[in-house]
N, CA, C and O of each residue as an XYZ file, in Angstrom:
416
protein
N       7.865    -16.387     10.363
C       7.936    -15.119     10.108
C       8.801    -14.238      9.823
O       9.630    -13.982     10.696
N       8.865    -13.548      8.584
C       9.875    -12.912      8.615
C      10.342    -11.460      9.536
O       9.361    -10.786      9.849
N      11.551    -10.955      9.956
C      11.429    -10.108     10.475
C      11.242     -8.724      9.564
O      11.510     -8.906      8.376
N      10.866     -7.493      9.885
C      10.670     -6.423      9.366
C      11.847     -6.147      8.503
O      11.549     -6.015      7.316
N      13.089     -6.028      8.787
C      14.208     -5.760      8.294
C      14.384     -6.843      6.914
O      14.652     -6.468      5.773
N      14.197     -8.030      7.277
C      13.974     -8.853      5.766
C      13.047     -8.471      5.087
O      13.353     -8.120      3.947
N      11.690     -8.386      5.456
C      10.830     -7.823      4.555
C      11.031     -6.603      3.638
O      10.754     -6.516      2.442
N      11.552     -5.715      4.424
C      11.893     -4.502      3.887
C      13.035     -4.509      2.806
O      13.026     -3.721      1.861
N      14.107     -5.532      3.024
C      14.981     -5.795      1.929
C      14.240     -6.690      0.887
O      14.522     -6.611     -0.309
N      13.358     -7.480      1.328
C      12.718     -8.161     -0.018
C      12.019     -7.162     -0.513
O      12.191     -7.321     -1.722
N      11.231     -6.082     -0.364
C      10.607     -5.224     -0.896
C      11.614     -4.440     -1.988
O      11.410     -4.134     -3.162
N      12.718     -4.251     -1.172
C      13.587     -3.461     -2.093
C      14.131     -4.378     -2.935
O      14.834     -3.696     -3.681
N      14.220     -5.418     -3.237
C      14.591     -6.222     -4.257
C      13.794     -6.249     -5.192
O      14.070     -5.891     -6.337
N      12.593     -6.721     -4.774
C      11.235     -6.650     -5.834
C      10.866     -5.213     -6.424
O      10.094     -5.139     -7.380
N      11.407     -4.106     -5.861
C      11.215     -2.805     -6.116
C       9.728     -2.417     -5.812
O       9.239     -1.694     -6.681
N       8.828     -2.767     -4.676
C       7.705     -2.809     -4.264
C       7.772     -1.890     -2.909
O       8.858     -1.470     -2.511
N       6.530     -1.598     -2.212
C       6.345     -0.894     -1.203
C       6.167     -1.989     -0.129
O       5.468     -2.886     -0.599
N       6.495     -2.211      0.980
C       5.952     -3.258      2.195
C       5.166     -2.301      2.686
O       5.285     -1.076      2.656
N       4.134     -3.179      3.263
C       3.328     -2.773      4.058
C       3.426     -3.251      5.385
O       3.524     -4.460      5.592
N       3.409     -2.413      6.317
C       3.664     -2.481      7.807
C       2.610     -2.070      8.638
O       2.796     -2.144      9.853
N       1.526     -1.647      8.208
C       0.151     -1.323      8.897
C      -0.665     -0.857      7.793
O      -0.150     -0.507      6.731
N      -2.072     -0.836      8.022
C      -3.172     -0.151      7.176
C      -3.739      0.656      7.970
O      -4.012      0.396      9.142
N      -3.959      1.680      7.409
C      -5.062      2.715      8.050
C      -6.314      2.468      7.777
O      -6.862      2.202      6.708
N      -6.962      2.646      9.482
C      -8.021      1.732      9.695
C      -9.263      2.169      8.411
O      -9.162      3.331      8.018
N     -10.080      1.554      7.940
C     -10.942      2.173      7.072
C     -10.144      2.673      5.387
O     -10.786      2.898      4.360
N      -9.031      2.723      5.493
C      -8.399      3.189      4.349
C      -8.320      2.347      3.165
O      -8.523      1.149      3.365
N      -8.032      2.772      1.797
C      -7.949      1.921      0.733
C      -7.360      0.481      0.854
O      -7.864     -0.551      0.412
N      -6.149      0.626      1.567
C      -5.184     -0.629      1.548
C      -6.165     -1.798      2.478
O      -6.390     -2.985      2.241
N      -6.586     -0.986      3.520
C      -7.146     -2.091      4.630
C      -8.707     -2.683      3.770
O      -9.243     -3.752      4.063
N      -9.154     -1.870      2.856
C     -10.653     -2.358      2.335
C     -10.104     -3.251      1.300
O     -10.933     -4.130      1.066
N      -9.093     -3.374      0.622
C      -8.546     -4.168     -0.390
C      -7.840     -5.476      0.225
O      -7.244     -6.310     -0.456
N      -8.005     -5.526      1.642
C      -7.429     -6.836      1.920
C      -5.937     -6.646      2.284
O      -5.284     -7.615      2.672
N      -5.377     -5.400      2.164
C      -3.691     -5.708      2.532
C      -3.276     -5.932      4.003
O      -3.993     -5.542      4.924
N      -2.239     -6.496      4.179
C      -2.038     -6.720      5.622
C      -0.287     -6.798      5.800
O       0.542     -6.944      4.901
N      -0.124     -6.690      6.850
C       1.671     -6.762      7.422
C       2.099     -7.676      6.404
O       1.525     -8.742      6.182
N       3.079     -7.273      5.802
C       4.292     -8.309      5.194
C       3.872     -8.569      3.770
O       4.509     -9.418      3.146
N       2.969     -7.997      3.236
C       2.630     -7.683      1.739
C       3.762     -6.783      1.202
O       4.518     -6.050      1.840
N       3.693     -7.027     -0.189
C       4.554     -6.191     -0.934
C       4.057     -5.434     -2.091
O       4.142     -5.906     -3.225
N       3.533     -4.259     -1.852
C       2.825     -3.612     -2.995
C       3.424     -3.451     -4.176
O       4.069     -2.409     -4.297
N       3.387     -4.364     -5.299
C       4.184     -3.925     -6.647
C       3.650     -2.979     -7.451
O       4.377     -2.070     -7.853
N       2.438     -3.033     -7.778
C       2.058     -1.860     -8.696
C       0.615     -1.485     -8.289
O      -0.037     -2.359     -7.716
N       0.148     -0.501     -8.479
C      -1.655     -0.030     -8.763
C      -1.779      0.595     -9.969
O      -1.231      1.593    -10.435
N      -2.674     -0.238    -10.435
C      -3.259      0.060    -11.942
C      -2.172      0.265    -12.922
O      -2.043      1.231    -13.674
N      -1.386     -0.801    -12.811
C       0.197     -1.214    -13.876
C       0.976      0.158    -13.420
O       1.892      0.479    -14.177
N       0.801      0.800    -12.572
C       1.959      1.807    -12.204
C       3.084      1.122    -10.792
O       2.786      0.874     -9.623
N       4.107      1.014    -11.353
C       4.840      0.354    -10.220
C       4.940      1.206     -8.759
O       4.669      2.386     -8.985
N       5.131      1.060     -7.869
C       4.886      1.413     -6.537
C       5.966      1.227     -5.415
O       5.595      0.825     -4.312
N       7.327      1.514     -5.659
C       8.257      1.517     -4.769
C       8.371      2.323     -3.409
O       9.223      2.247     -2.524
N       7.313      3.070     -3.515
C       7.523      3.834     -1.979
C       6.056      4.319     -1.875
O       5.278      4.199     -2.822
N       5.687      4.902     -0.622
C       4.153      5.342     -0.343
C       3.871      6.559     -1.154
O       2.699      6.910     -1.294
N       4.854      7.241     -1.706
C       4.518      8.456     -2.433
C       3.463      7.988     -3.946
O       2.369      8.385     -4.349
N       4.377      7.052     -4.410
C       3.908      6.678     -5.749
C       2.459      5.880     -5.425
O       1.408      6.123     -6.018
N       2.579      5.149     -4.651
C       1.121      4.647     -4.359
C      -0.037      5.420     -3.881
O      -1.152      4.932     -4.071
N       0.069      6.572     -3.280
C      -0.837      7.569     -3.121
C      -1.311      8.053     -4.265
O      -2.518      8.070     -4.507
N      -0.355      8.518     -5.125
C      -0.108      8.919     -6.778
C      -1.312      8.141     -7.603
O      -2.307      8.711     -8.050
N      -1.043      6.802     -7.711
C      -1.624      5.881     -8.358
C      -2.721      5.553     -7.875
O      -3.324      4.865     -8.698
N      -3.394      5.721     -6.784
C      -4.687      5.069     -6.347
C      -5.686      6.179     -6.472
O      -6.886      6.104     -6.208
N      -4.874      7.455     -7.009
C      -5.794      8.766     -7.458
C      -5.943      8.570     -8.962
O      -6.720      9.320     -9.554
N      -5.508      7.961     -9.403
C      -5.419      7.892    -11.353
C      -6.859      7.395    -11.789
O      -7.240      7.661    -12.929
N      -7.729      6.634    -10.863
C      -8.995      5.790    -11.266
C      -9.390      5.651    -10.166
O      -8.763      5.691     -9.108
N     -11.021      5.392    -10.460
C     -11.691      4.982     -9.206
C     -11.977      3.772     -8.613
O     -12.424      3.400     -7.528
N     -11.493      3.133     -9.902
C     -11.560      1.271     -9.804
C      -9.628      0.991     -9.720
O      -8.754      1.162    -10.570
N      -9.585      0.595     -8.553
C      -8.040      0.449     -8.294
C      -7.919     -0.846     -8.206
O      -8.726     -1.574     -7.628
N      -6.616     -1.315     -8.936
C      -6.280     -2.775     -8.996
C      -4.710     -2.576     -8.387
O      -3.882     -1.689     -8.597
N      -4.667     -3.724     -7.587
C      -3.415     -3.637     -6.728
C      -2.635     -4.912     -7.078
O      -3.248     -5.979     -7.118
N      -1.266     -4.861     -7.345
C      -0.812     -6.233     -7.534
C       0.331     -6.582     -6.458
O       1.180     -5.692     -6.408
N       0.519     -7.463     -5.743
C       0.753     -7.468     -4.246
C       1.920     -8.796     -4.554
O       1.730     -9.612     -5.456
N       3.124     -8.831     -3.643
C       3.435    -10.255     -3.523
C       3.160    -10.607     -1.910
O       3.206     -9.805     -0.978
N       2.897    -11.858     -1.858
C       2.553    -12.234     -0.575
C       2.455    -13.492     -0.306
O       1.591    -14.134     -0.904
N       3.292    -14.138      0.634
C       3.582    -15.677      0.816
C       3.972    -16.272     -0.343
O       3.375    -17.260     -0.770
N       5.109    -15.682     -1.028
C       5.932    -16.372     -2.257
C       5.007    -16.366     -3.829
O       5.340    -16.878     -4.898
N       3.810    -15.623     -3.499
C       3.287    -15.625     -4.667
C       2.757    -14.352     -5.197
O       2.733    -13.448     -4.362
N       2.333    -14.061     -6.358
C       1.470    -12.711     -6.852
C       0.251    -12.673     -6.950
O      -0.396    -13.237     -7.832
N      -0.260    -11.898     -5.913
C      -1.856    -11.998     -5.973
C      -2.737    -10.446     -6.390
O      -2.428     -9.347     -5.929
N      -3.553    -10.632     -7.087
C      -4.167     -9.091     -7.329
C      -5.466     -8.868     -6.411
O      -6.202     -9.815     -6.136
N      -5.661     -7.806     -6.038
C      -6.893     -7.130     -5.409
C      -7.404     -5.807     -5.569
O      -6.831     -5.136     -6.428
N      -8.258     -5.320     -5.005
C      -8.617     -3.864     -5.613
C      -9.738     -3.421     -4.906
O     -10.235     -4.174     -4.068
N     -10.296     -2.119     -5.152
C     -11.313     -1.490     -4.370
C     -11.840     -0.521     -5.338
O     -11.207     -0.088     -6.301
N     -13.200     -0.169     -4.974
C     -13.786      1.047     -5.943
C     -13.538      2.142     -4.866
O     -13.947      1.957     -3.720
N     -12.772      3.458     -5.264
C     -12.997      4.526     -4.446
C     -14.070      5.478     -4.452
O     -14.650      5.863     -5.467
N     -14.308      5.840     -3.279
C     -15.653      6.572     -3.203
C     -15.321      8.122     -3.939
O     -14.603      8.994     -3.452
N     -15.977      8.179     -5.098
C     -15.839      9.375     -5.799
C     -16.689     10.763     -5.250
O     -16.647     11.782     -5.939
N     -17.301     10.741     -4.235
C     -18.005     11.723     -3.713
C     -17.238     12.727     -3.045
O     -16.907     13.868     -3.367
N     -16.941     11.671     -1.539
C     -16.407     12.251     -0.443
C     -15.037     11.804     -0.480
O     -14.484     12.300      0.501
N     -14.318     11.182     -1.066
C     -13.013     10.742     -0.909
C     -12.914      9.492      0.272
O     -13.723      9.210      1.156
N     -12.000      9.054      0.034
C     -11.598      7.710      1.069
C     -11.123      7.953      2.229
O     -11.706      7.392      3.157
N     -10.247      8.610      2.480
C      -9.681      9.295      3.801
C      -8.776     10.648      3.208
O      -8.345     10.830      2.070
N      -8.676     11.420      4.295
C      -8.191     12.540      4.167
C      -6.230     12.137      4.242
O      -5.596     11.838      5.254
N      -5.777     12.255      3.023
C      -4.439     11.422      2.962
C      -3.396     12.476      3.520
O      -2.234     12.294      3.159
N      -3.687     13.707      4.468
C      -2.603     14.437      5.146
C      -2.663     13.840      6.513
O      -1.671     13.805      7.241
N      -4.033     13.290      6.918
C      -4.273     12.664      8.204
C      -3.696     11.238      8.359
O      -3.367     10.661      9.395
N      -3.658     10.834      7.155
C      -3.073      9.152      6.859
C      -1.706      9.275      6.894
O      -1.026      8.403      7.434
N      -1.143     10.397      6.308
C       0.437     10.327      6.250
C       1.206     10.778      7.525
O       2.362     10.511      7.854
N       0.039     11.714      8.309
C       0.629     12.107      9.686
C       0.502     10.693     10.707
O       1.217     10.351     11.649
N      -0.607     10.091     10.154
C      -0.569      8.871     11.308
C       0.521      8.147     11.070
O       1.311      7.826     11.957
N       0.663      7.777      9.615
C       1.595      6.744      9.372
C       3.340      7.097      9.838
O       4.180      6.261     10.168
N       3.486      8.327      9.751
C       4.810      9.114     10.195
C       4.689      8.953     11.696
O       5.767      8.733     12.249
N       3.654      9.010     12.460
C       3.301      9.147     13.844
C       3.718      7.788     14.604
O       4.165      7.663     15.744
N       3.429      6.775     13.601
C       3.510      5.313     13.920
C       4.875      4.748     13.522
O       5.238      3.586     13.706
N       5.464      5.571     13.044
C       6.863      5.002     12.337
C       6.764      3.894     11.323
O       7.671      3.074     11.181
N       5.465      3.876     10.500
C       5.339      3.029      9.675
C       6.045      3.305      8.066
O       6.330      2.485      7.192
N       6.180      4.750      8.091
C       6.916      5.089      6.879
C       8.011      6.023      7.597
O       7.715      6.688      8.589
N       9.318      6.028      7.019
C      10.297      6.864      7.740
C      10.170      8.617      7.241
O       9.944      9.016      6.099
N      10.322      9.197      8.092
C      10.205     10.675      7.836
C      11.403     11.375      6.946
O      11.366     12.581      6.701
């Protein structure tokens, strides 16, 4: 298994966002993302960081995610709940910052 530092360098080289953890019940968890995945794009939008990822998932109810996992490119996705929203984004960001999953 690669170290966090190795994975972060790989994500930087690929221009993607490293998945260190998923918010339970959130969009990434529902799409099957896991530690070590590198999100390359969402609905065709490059996602080099969490901000672009969050913006991109808001563009369409049907979300397609292209990731790099175990040396291969994989596609996955989910359909967002249009009426109540998926998760409180402010709460999710606060939790990710608190867990040091994303830098402050």
